[in-house]
C-alpha positions in Angstrom: -22.6 -91.6 175.0 -24.4 -89.4 172.6 -23.6 -85.9 171.3 -26.5 -84.4 169.4 -27.4 -87.1 166.9 -23.9 -88.7 166.9 -23.3 -92.0 168.5 -19.9 -91.8 170.3 -18.1 -94.9 171.2 -15.9 -94.5 174.3 -13.2 -97.2 174.5 -11.0 -97.7 177.5 -8.5 -100.3 178.5 -9.9 -103.6 179.6 -12.6 -103.7 177.0 -12.9 -107.3 176.1 -14.3 -107.1 172.5 -13.2 -109.4 169.7 -12.6 -108.5 166.1 -16.2 -109.1 165.0 -17.6 -107.0 167.9 -15.3 -104.1 167.0 -16.3 -104.3 163.4 -19.9 -103.9 164.5 -19.1 -101.0 166.7 -17.4 -99.3 163.8 -20.4 -100.0 161.6 -22.9 -98.4 163.8 -20.9 -95.8 165.7 -20.3 -92.2 164.4 -17.4 -91.0 166.5 -14.7 -92.9 168.3 -13.1 -91.5 171.5 -10.0 -93.4 172.5 -8.6 -93.5 176.1 -5.6 -95.7 176.7 -5.8 -99.2 175.4 -3.7 -101.4 173.2 -4.2 -103.6 170.2 -8.0 -103.6 170.5 -8.3 -99.8 170.5 -5.8 -99.6 167.6 -7.9 -102.1 165.6 -11.1 -100.2 166.4 -9.5 -96.9 165.3 -8.4 -98.5 162.1 -11.9 -99.8 161.4 -13.5 -96.3 162.1 -10.9 -94.7 159.8 -11.6 -97.2 157.0 -15.2 -95.9 157.1 -14.0 -92.3 157.2 -15.5 -91.8 160.6 -13.8 -89.4 163.2 -11.3 -90.8 165.6 -10.4 -88.7 168.7 -7.6 -90.2 170.7 -6.7 -88.6 174.1 -3.1 -88.4 175.3 -3.7 -89.9 178.8 -1.0 -92.3 179.9 -3.4 -95.0 181.0 -1.8 -98.0 179.4 -3.3 -101.3 178.2 -4.8 -104.0 180.4 -3.0 -106.7 178.4 0.2 -104.7 177.7 -0.3 -105.3 173.9 -0.4 -103.0 170.9 2.0 -100.2 169.9 0.9 -97.4 172.2 -2.9 -97.3 171.9 -4.6 -94.0 172.2 -1.3 -92.2 173.1 0.3 -93.2 169.9 -2.8 -92.4 167.9 -2.9 -89.0 169.5 0.6 -88.2 168.3 -0.3 -89.4 164.8 -3.6 -87.4 164.8 -1.7 -84.2 165.8 0.7 -84.8 163.0 -1.9 -85.7 160.3 -5.3 -84.4 161.6 -7.1 -84.9 158.2 -6.6 -88.7 158.5 -8.5 -88.7 161.8 -11.1 -85.9 161.4 -13.4 -84.7 158.8 -14.5 -81.2 159.7 -17.5 -79.2 158.3 -16.9 -77.1 155.2 -15.0 -74.0 156.1 -13.5 -75.5 159.2 -11.0 -77.9 157.7 -8.0 -75.9 158.7 -9.0 -75.9 162.3 -8.4 -79.7 162.8 -4.9 -79.4 164.3 -5.8 -76.6 166.6 -9.0 -78.4 167.9 -7.0 -81.6 168.5 -4.3 -79.7 170.4 -7.0 -78.1 172.6 -8.3 -81.5 173.8 -4.9 -82.4 175.1 -5.0 -83.4 178.8 -1.3 -82.5 179.4 -0.7 -85.8 181.0 -3.9 -85.4 183.1 -2.9 -81.9 184.4 -5.6 -80.0 182.4 -8.8 -79.5 184.3 -11.5 -82.0 183.3 -14.0 -79.3 182.7 -11.7 -77.7 180.2 -11.0 -80.9 178.3 -14.8 -81.6 178.2 -15.5 -78.2 176.8 -12.8 -78.4 174.2 -14.0 -81.9 173.2 -17.5 -80.6 172.8 -16.2 -77.8 170.5 -14.3 -80.4 168.4 -17.4 -82.6 168.0 -19.5 -79.5 167.1 -17.0 -78.7 164.3 -17.2 -82.2 162.7 -18.8 -82.5 159.4 -22.3 -84.0 159.6 -22.7 -87.6 158.5 -23.9 -87.9 154.9 -27.3 -88.9 153.7 -27.0 -89.9 150.1 -30.1 -89.5 147.8 -30.8 -92.1 145.1 -33.7 -90.8 143.0 -35.2 -89.9 139.7 -33.3 -86.8 138.3 -34.4 -86.7 134.7 -36.7 -83.7 134.3 -38.2 -85.2 131.1 -39.8 -88.1 133.0 -43.4 -87.5 134.0 -42.9 -88.4 137.6 -40.0 -85.9 138.1 -42.2 -83.1 139.5 -43.8 -85.3 142.2 -40.4 -86.8 143.2 -38.8 -83.4 143.4 -41.6 -82.1 145.6 -41.4 -85.1 147.9 -37.6 -84.7 148.4 -37.6 -80.9 148.8 -40.6 -80.7 151.2 -40.3 -84.0 153.1 -36.9 -85.7 152.7 -34.7 -82.6 153.0 -36.5 -81.5 156.2 -36.3 -84.9 157.8 -32.6 -85.4 156.9 -31.7 -82.0 158.4 -33.7 -82.7 161.6 -31.7 -86.0 162.0 -28.4 -84.2 161.8 -27.3 -85.4 158.4 -25.9 -83.5 155.4 -27.6 -84.4 152.2 -25.7 -85.3 149.0 -27.7 -85.3 145.8 -26.1 -85.7 142.4 -26.7 -82.9 140.0 -28.0 -80.6 142.8 -25.2 -80.4 145.4 -21.5 -79.4 144.7 -19.4 -82.1 143.0 -15.7 -82.9 143.6 -15.2 -85.2 140.6 -15.4 -84.8 136.8 -17.0 -88.2 136.4 -20.3 -88.5 138.2 -20.2 -92.3 138.5 -17.0 -92.1 140.5 -18.5 -89.7 143.0 -21.8 -91.7 143.2 -20.2 -94.9 144.3 -17.5 -93.3 146.5 -20.3 -91.3 148.3 -22.5 -94.4 148.5 -19.6 -96.4 150.0 -19.1 -94.0 152.9 -22.6 -92.6 153.4 -24.2 -93.2 156.9 -27.7 -93.2 155.4 -28.9 -93.8 151.9 -32.4 -92.8 150.9 -33.5 -94.6 147.7 -36.7 -93.6 145.9 -37.6 -96.2 143.1 -40.3 -94.1 141.5 -40.0 -94.4 137.7 -38.1 -97.7 137.7 -34.7 -96.2 136.8 -32.0 -99.0 136.5 -29.3 -96.9 138.1 -31.5 -96.6 141.2 -31.7 -100.3 141.6 -27.9 -100.7 141.1 -27.2 -98.1 143.7 -29.8 -99.7 146.1 -28.1 -103.0 145.8 -24.7 -101.5 146.4 -25.9 -99.7 149.5 -27.6 -102.9 150.9 -24.5 -104.9 150.3 -22.3 -102.3 151.9 -24.4 -102.4 155.1 -25.5 -98.7 155.0 -28.6 -97.5 156.8 -31.0 -97.7 153.8 -34.4 -96.1 153.6 -36.6 -97.0 150.6 -39.4 -94.9 149.3 -41.7 -94.9 146.3 -44.7 -93.0 144.9 -48.0 -94.7 145.7 -49.0 -97.1 143.0 -45.4 -98.2 142.3 -45.0 -101.9 142.0 -41.8 -103.1 143.7 -39.9 -105.5 141.6 -38.4 -108.9 142.5 -36.8 -109.2 146.0 -37.2 -105.5 146.8 -40.8 -106.4 147.9 -39.3 -107.9 151.1 -37.6 -104.6 152.0 -39.8 -102.1 154.0 -40.8 -99.2 151.7 -42.4 -95.8 152.5 -45.1 -95.1 149.9 -45.9 -91.4 149.6 -48.8 -89.8 147.7 -48.4 -86.4 146.0 -52.0 -85.7 146.9 -51.4 -85.8 150.7 -50.6 -82.6 152.5 -46.8 -82.3 153.0 -47.1 -82.0 156.8 -48.9 -85.3 157.0 -46.4 -87.0 154.8 -43.6 -85.4 156.8 -45.0 -86.9 160.1 -45.5 -90.3 158.5 -42.0 -90.3 157.0 -40.4 -89.3 160.4 -42.2 -92.3 162.0 -41.1 -94.7 159.2 -37.4 -93.6 159.5 -37.6 -93.9 163.3 -38.7 -97.5 162.9 -36.3 -98.5 160.1 -33.0 -96.6 160.5 -31.6 -99.0 163.2 -32.7 -102.1 161.4 -29.9 -104.6 161.1 -28.3 -104.6 157.6 -28.9 -107.5 155.2 -25.2 -108.3 155.2 -23.6 -108.6 158.7 
């Protein structure tokens, strides 16, 4: 099911999905809701956690169809209540609410009214941090193309990313957690749900980060100023060419259409 712009995977006992299918689910889903289950649910929760995606296990005593695993969602629920930060990433300012929000979605062994559980689950999802859209772009103000790139990102990319429900991360503009920028760049790239790469200006770092994002299997959107000649194999990757002379509203509409067509494209590496 969907909640806003989040893709929520609902896994229940009896789901016959192999390891590879679960890995694909973890790659494309945004939030995992676990109900019952055994080894399969536990593996899927581990896969979501490895990608720093939220895992919400319910405490219903449903069991596992194959009687495998080490407790499925019930065990995961106990672990989540004890260490909520390992299962949830809440929006800035709400981090301390994780334990309370998880406690509120308790079913009390199925005794809590379904409507109450649903309402509390909705509140928990609403408190989650938005998925990250990482920007790879020209940041050197001394380069002649900087002004055009800055205008494109502020007037077009920022608006589109916000509409899609993402939180942007742009090095040098947004708050940083690390003293070394390179560490933060690649850690954020590794876990970002979408990476928007603008290759205007032929900056080597942009191409390195583009290659990393493609290899990681992120949703990658490539852009460039009109007239940019795409090098080597990048020519085979769909690219949105923008012109600084076009009205921002026209470019915005065209960019929305481009992302709509490209964001669910299968990654280069499966």
